[in-house]
N, C-alpha and C positions, 0 to 999 in steps of 0.2 A: 905368338900374341897373348899376353896376358889378359885376365879378365877385366883388369883395371883399364886397359887400353880399348878393349872394345866397348865398355860402358862410356868411356870417355868420347870416343868415337860417336857412338849412337845419341849420347845427349848433346853433342856439337852440331850432329845433324838437326835433330830435333828442334832444339832451341835456336841455333842459328836461321833455321828456316822461318820460326816463329817470330825471331826478332826483323827480320827482313818484312814479314807481311806486317807487323804492326807497324813499321817505320812507313810503309806503304799505305796504310790505311789511315795513319796521323796526317800524311799528305794529302790524302784524297779529302778527309774532313777539314784540313785547312782551306784547301782551295774552294771546297763547297762554301765554307762560310763567306770567304770572302767574294763569291759570286753572289750569295745570296746578299750580303750588303750592298754590292753596287746593282745588283736589279731593285732594291729597296730605294736606293738614291735616285735611279733613274725613273722609276714608277712616282717616286713623291713628284720630282720635278714634273713629269708629265701630267699627274693629276693636278699639281698646282697651279698650271697655266689653264687649265679647264673649271677648277672646283674651287681654288683659293687653298691657302695653307692649312687652315683649320680642318677642313673636309678633306683635303689630300692625304694627312696623318691620321684622321679616322677611318678612311678607307683603307689604308695600308694596315693599321691596327687590326681593323674586323677581318681583312684577308690572312694575316698571320693566327688571329684568334680561332677563324675557322679551320685552318690547317692543323692547328695543335688540338682542336677537340676532335677532328677527323682521326689524328693520329692516337689519341685516347681511345676513342670509342674502337679502333682497331686492337690496341692492345687489351683492351677489356673484354674483346669478344674472343680473342684467340689465348686466353690465359689458361693455364693449366687446371685442369679439374682434381680437386683433391680425391686421394685414394680412399677407397672404401675401409671405413673405421674398423671393420671386423678382420681385415687383413693384417698378419704379423709381417711387421717389419724385417726384413731379412730372413725370412722362413726359408728360402732355398739355397740360403749360404750355409751348407753345413760344412765341418772340416773336410770332408770327402771331397765336395763339390768345389772348394777353396783350391785344393790340392791339386784337383784335374784342370781348373782353370790356369792354376801358375803353370802347369806342365805343359799345356796348350800353349800358353803366351810364350814361354822360354822357346819351346820349338819353333814356333813363328817367328821369334826375333833371330833365331839362329840362322832358319832357313832364308829370311830377308839379308842378314848379314852375310851369309855364305852364298848367294847368287852371284855367278860371275856378271861383271858389267863390260860395256865395251873399254873402259878407262880404267886403269888400275891404282889402287891407292897405296901411297909410299908411307 
């Protein structure tokens, strides 16, 4: 087996899996947006019977505003902190460390591709 075949198989495995996961996530997001739309319409109709059209829309808008503010606060609270300014970027990446990292990565890739599984690859 040539090196080109090994890299092709590895890339197909990784990117094929990523593509399938991306499709599933896109379908999930689409269904979630459709559900939010239907919940909004149903909630607006229910509130309209109680409070009238204007107040029903104002209540729905307030709920969405509160949800977006909560999401914004969560994102702000969990943001990454900046690194200390006196640290040198890439100080641990010396040529020797980079070579060792590449050797370890190549060994792990070889071990992963060389593992015997229950099914055979043709």
